[in-house]
C-alpha positions in Angstrom: 38.6 -29.6 -17.1 42.3 -28.8 -17.6 42.1 -29.5 -21.4 39.2 -27.7 -21.8 40.6 -24.4 -20.4 43.9 -25.2 -22.7 41.9 -25.3 -25.6 39.9 -22.0 -24.6 42.7 -20.0 -23.7 45.1 -21.0 -26.3 46.2 -18.6 -29.0 45.0 -18.9 -32.7 48.1 -19.6 -35.1 48.3 -16.4 -37.4 48.7 -18.4 -40.3 45.2 -20.2 -39.8 43.4 -16.9 -38.4 42.3 -15.9 -41.9 40.9 -19.2 -42.6 38.9 -19.8 -39.7 35.3 -18.5 -40.8 33.0 -20.9 -38.5 32.0 -19.5 -35.2 34.0 -21.7 -32.5 32.1 -24.4 -30.4 30.3 -23.2 -27.4 32.1 -24.4 -24.2 30.7 -27.5 -22.5 31.8 -25.9 -19.2 28.9 -26.3 -16.9 29.2 -23.4 -13.9 28.4 -24.7 -10.2 29.3 -23.4 -7.2 28.1 -21.0 -4.2 28.6 -17.4 -3.5 28.1 -15.8 -0.1 26.9 -12.4 -0.6 27.5 -9.5 2.3 26.4 -5.7 1.3 25.7 -2.6 3.1 23.4 -1.7 -0.1 21.9 -3.1 -2.9 19.7 -1.1 -5.5 17.5 -2.4 -8.1 14.4 -0.9 -9.8 14.4 2.2 -8.0 14.7 0.8 -4.5 17.8 -0.1 -2.1 18.2 -2.8 0.4 20.3 -2.3 3.2 22.2 -5.1 5.4 22.1 -7.6 2.7 23.2 -11.3 3.8 22.6 -13.8 1.0 23.8 -17.2 -0.2 23.8 -17.8 -4.1 23.7 -21.3 -5.3 24.8 -21.8 -9.2 24.2 -24.8 -11.1 24.2 -24.6 -14.8 21.6 -21.8 -16.0 19.7 -21.7 -12.7 20.7 -19.6 -10.0 18.9 -19.8 -6.3 19.5 -17.0 -4.1 18.6 -17.3 -0.5 18.3 -14.1 1.4 18.7 -14.5 4.9 18.8 -10.5 5.6 17.7 -7.5 3.8 16.1 -4.5 4.7 13.9 -2.5 2.3 12.3 1.0 3.8 12.3 -0.7 6.9 10.8 -3.8 5.9 12.7 -6.9 6.5 12.6 -9.1 3.2 13.7 -12.5 3.8 13.0 -15.6 1.3 14.3 -16.8 -2.0 14.7 -15.6 -5.5 15.1 -17.9 -8.4 16.6 -17.2 -12.0 16.3 -19.7 -14.7 15.6 -20.5 -18.4 11.9 -20.4 -17.3 12.2 -16.8 -15.9 12.3 -15.6 -12.4 10.5 -16.7 -9.2 10.3 -15.3 -5.7 9.1 -16.3 -2.2 9.3 -13.6 0.4 7.8 -13.1 3.6 7.7 -9.3 4.3 7.8 -8.3 8.0 8.1 -5.4 10.3 8.2 -4.8 14.1 7.8 -1.5 15.6 9.1 0.2 12.4 8.9 4.0 11.7 5.6 4.6 9.6 7.1 8.0 8.4 10.5 6.5 7.0 8.9 3.6 5.3 6.2 5.6 3.6 8.5 8.2 2.6 10.8 5.4 1.2 8.1 4.0 -1.0 5.8 7.0 -2.0 8.5 9.4 -2.3 5.9 11.9 -0.8 6.7 13.4 2.5 4.9 12.8 5.5 5.4 13.5 9.1 4.1 11.0 11.8 4.7 10.0 15.4 3.8 6.2 14.8 5.2 2.6 14.6 3.8 -0.1 12.8 3.9 -4.0 12.4 3.8 -5.9 9.3 3.3 -9.8 8.4 2.8 -11.2 4.7 3.6 -13.7 1.8 4.6 -12.6 -1.8 5.0 -15.7 -4.2 5.9 -15.7 -8.0 6.0 -18.3 -10.1 8.9 -18.7 -12.9 8.0 -16.1 -15.3 9.9 -14.2 -18.1 7.7 -11.0 -18.2 5.5 -8.8 -16.2 5.9 -10.5 -12.9 3.5 -7.9 -11.2 0.4 -9.5 -12.9 1.7 -13.0 -11.6 2.3 -12.3 -8.1 0.4 -13.7 -5.6 0.2 -13.5 -1.3 -1.1 -11.2 1.2 0.0 -8.2 3.5 -1.5 -7.2 6.9 -0.7 -3.7 8.5 -1.3 -2.6 12.3 -0.4 0.6 13.7 -1.7 1.6 17.3 -1.9 4.9 19.1 0.1 6.9 16.6 -0.1 10.7 15.1 0.4 11.9 12.0 1.7 15.5 12.0 1.3 16.0 8.2 0.0 14.0 5.5 -0.9 15.0 2.0 -3.7 12.5 1.5 -5.0 13.3 4.9 -5.2 16.8 4.2 -6.8 16.5 0.9 -9.5 14.4 2.6 -10.0 16.9 5.3 -10.3 19.9 2.6 -13.0 17.7 0.6 -14.9 17.3 3.8 -14.3 21.0 4.7 -13.5 20.1 8.1 -11.6 23.1 8.9 -15.0 25.5 8.6 -17.6 23.3 8.7 -16.8 20.4 11.6 -14.3 22.0 13.9 -15.1 25.8 13.6 -12.0 26.8 11.5 -9.3 24.8 12.6 -8.4 21.0 12.1 -7.1 18.7 14.4 -4.5 17.8 11.8 -3.2 21.2 11.3 -3.1 22.3 14.8 -1.8 19.4 16.5 -1.7 16.2 14.2 -4.1 13.6 13.6 -4.0 11.2 16.5 -5.5 7.8 16.2 -6.2 4.7 18.6 -5.8 2.3 15.3 -4.8 2.1 12.0 -5.1 -1.2 10.1 -5.2 -2.8 6.5 -5.6 -6.1 5.0 -4.7 -6.7 1.5 -4.3 -9.7 -1.1 -2.0 -9.5 -3.8 -3.7 -11.1 -7.1 -4.0 -9.9 -11.0 -1.7 -7.4 -10.6 -3.0 -5.4 -8.1 -3.0 -5.0 -4.1 -6.6 -5.7 -3.3 -7.8 -4.1 0.1 -10.4 -6.0 1.9 -10.2 -3.5 4.7 -8.7 -0.3 5.6 -9.5 1.3 8.9 -8.1 4.6 10.5 -9.7 4.9 13.9 -8.9 8.6 14.9 -10.1 10.8 17.6 -11.9 13.0 15.6 -12.4 11.1 12.3 -13.1 7.3 11.6 -12.1 6.1 7.8 -12.8 3.1 6.5 -12.1 1.8 2.8 -12.0 -0.7 0.1 -10.0 -0.7 -3.1 -6.8 -1.6 -5.0 -3.9 -0.5 -6.1 -2.0 -1.5 -9.4 1.5 -2.8 -9.0 2.8 -2.2 -12.4 1.4 1.4 -12.8 1.3 2.3 -9.0 -2.6 3.9 -9.4 -4.7 3.9 -6.9 -8.5 3.4 -6.7 -10.1 3.3 -3.1 -13.6 4.0 -1.6 -13.6 5.7 1.5 -16.3 6.3 4.2 -15.4 9.2 6.6 -17.3 9.8 9.8 -16.3 13.1 11.3 -17.3 12.7 15.2 -16.7 15.9 16.2 -19.7 17.0 14.0 -22.1 15.2 15.9 -21.8 17.0 18.9 -21.8 20.3 17.1 -25.1 19.4 15.0 -26.9 18.2 18.2 -26.5 21.3 19.7 -27.7 23.7 16.8 -30.4 21.9 14.8 -34.0 21.3 15.4 -33.7 17.8 14.2 -32.1 16.6 17.2 -34.1 13.2 17.1 -32.2 12.3 14.0 -29.1 12.3 15.3 -29.5 11.8 19.2 -31.5 9.0 18.0 -28.2 6.8 17.5 -27.6 7.6 13.8 -24.3 9.2 13.0 -23.1 10.4 9.5 -20.4 9.1 7.3 -19.6 10.8 3.7 -18.4 8.6 0.7 -15.0 9.5 -1.1 -13.0 8.2 -3.6 -9.1 8.0 -3.5 -7.7 7.8 -7.4 -4.8 8.5 -9.6 -0.8 8.0 -9.1 0.6 7.4 -5.5 2.7 10.6 -5.9 -0.4 12.7 -7.1 -3.3 11.4 -5.4 -6.8 13.0 -6.1 -9.6 13.0 -3.3 -13.4 13.3 -4.6 -16.7 13.1 -3.2 -19.0 10.2 -4.2 -22.8 9.5 -4.2 -24.0 7.7 -1.3 -25.4 5.2 -3.9 -22.2 4.0 -5.1 -21.3 2.3 -1.6 -21.1 -1.3 -1.7 -22.3 -3.6 1.3 -18.7 -4.4 2.1 -17.6 -1.1 2.9 -20.9 -0.1 4.7 -20.2 -3.2 7.1 -16.6 -2.2 7.9 -17.8 1.4 8.9 -20.8 -0.1 11.0 -18.2 -2.2 12.7 -16.0 0.6 13.2 -18.5 3.0 14.8 -20.5 0.3 16.6 -23.5 2.7 16.0 -26.3 3.1 13.3 -25.1 5.9 10.7 -26.5 7.3 7.6 -24.4 8.1 4.7 -24.9 11.9 3.1 -23.5 13.0 -0.1 -21.1 15.5 1.4 -20.0 17.8 4.1 -20.8 21.0 2.6 -24.3 19.6 1.9 -24.8 18.8 5.4 -23.8 21.9 6.5 -26.2 23.9 4.5 -28.9 21.7 5.6 -27.9 22.4 9.1 -28.3 26.3 8.9 -31.6 25.7 6.9 -33.2 22.9 9.4 -33.7 20.6 6.1 -33.5 16.8 7.0 -30.4 15.5 5.6 -30.7 13.4 2.3 -29.0 10.1 3.4 -28.7 6.5 2.9 -29.4 4.0 5.6 -28.6 0.8 3.5 -25.7 0.4 1.1 -26.0 -0.1 -2.7 -25.5 -3.6 -4.3 -22.5 -2.3 -6.4 -18.8 -2.9 -5.6 
């Protein structure tokens, strides 16, 4: 090792400098060792990890990083990162216990929300050694749970309320969200990471005045969402039962649910109504479990309001389509 260092650091003789044309031989030294890392902050890819504690093992061209502590937007990301000639590999277990929903959501999406809520998160993320486009090769799963929370402001929920026309049709001019926040007893989401997407197999927001269920995905590389929702405004039922002549249609045990679509970039989500025929069996069954009662799909809230005033029977679908 000493001779190698001497050869590497020895100055070139001026008389021979002009005659040396060939590239010097590569060093045969192989780096090996360990580095202990402790940092308040570490930034990469637009995100910042805090309270980082890790061990870095170097063996030639391979580097293994064992992360013992690292907090990303309120989520613990303990795991292992590998860097080798074959590419980058990853194994992380993201977890959170009683974390702030407001702080985490605003950190990831950069879209302000106000919420008095805490959440738990459990999951696993794996990436085999790969050189390019790691998002498409990731696999894993995530499960999110939040109980007894209140959302004081959310741009996405405001758009949902707007499409449903709740402020005028369902609550007589004032929505629960704008007046005192949107309270819920349970919020839940279960997703799988596959094919470059975060695939939601179940989304549930069990609110005091509105139940929302959903299925869909978020593309990891483009951060584009495409999610189908069913929204069941519970306060509507009491109001309609008292006002329209077809009371047996509702009082007989059937509630209503309106299909919606959430799409576009996460920073600028769009909410649009959908046809009942576009709702698949999986989403229909999720809402059935949430409502614990039969329900009918209608095209839109405004359509139902027109039928309410005219006394017409609402157009509805009692069974889901076979599509996705």
